[in-house]
C-alpha positions, 0 to 999 in steps of 0.5 A: 527562131521567129516562132520562139520569139513570138511565143516569148512575146506572148508569154511576156505580155501574159506575165505583164498582165498577171503582174498588173492584176497582182499589183492592183489586188495588192494595192487593195490589200495593203490598206486593209492590212494597215487598218487591221494592224492598227485595230489589233494594236489597240485591242486590249486583253479585257476586250477579248474577255468581254467577247467571250461572254457573248453567246452569239457573236455578230459577224463583225466579231467573228471576223475580228476574232479570226484576224486576231487568231491569225495575228497571234 
């Protein structure tokens, strides 16, 4: 019985550490999601057409378009 309790405590501590790590990562991701949502809400159809005319887009444009594709 004591062995089971010790195992359960170890699993509980591991789960608490995983939860803390996940909450920390989520805390970093939520503001980025809010900013991305704000930027996408300001995006206009003409902005997409102007990007289409660029032969070699910058890395920022590529990321923006990937996010737009995921959101649409």
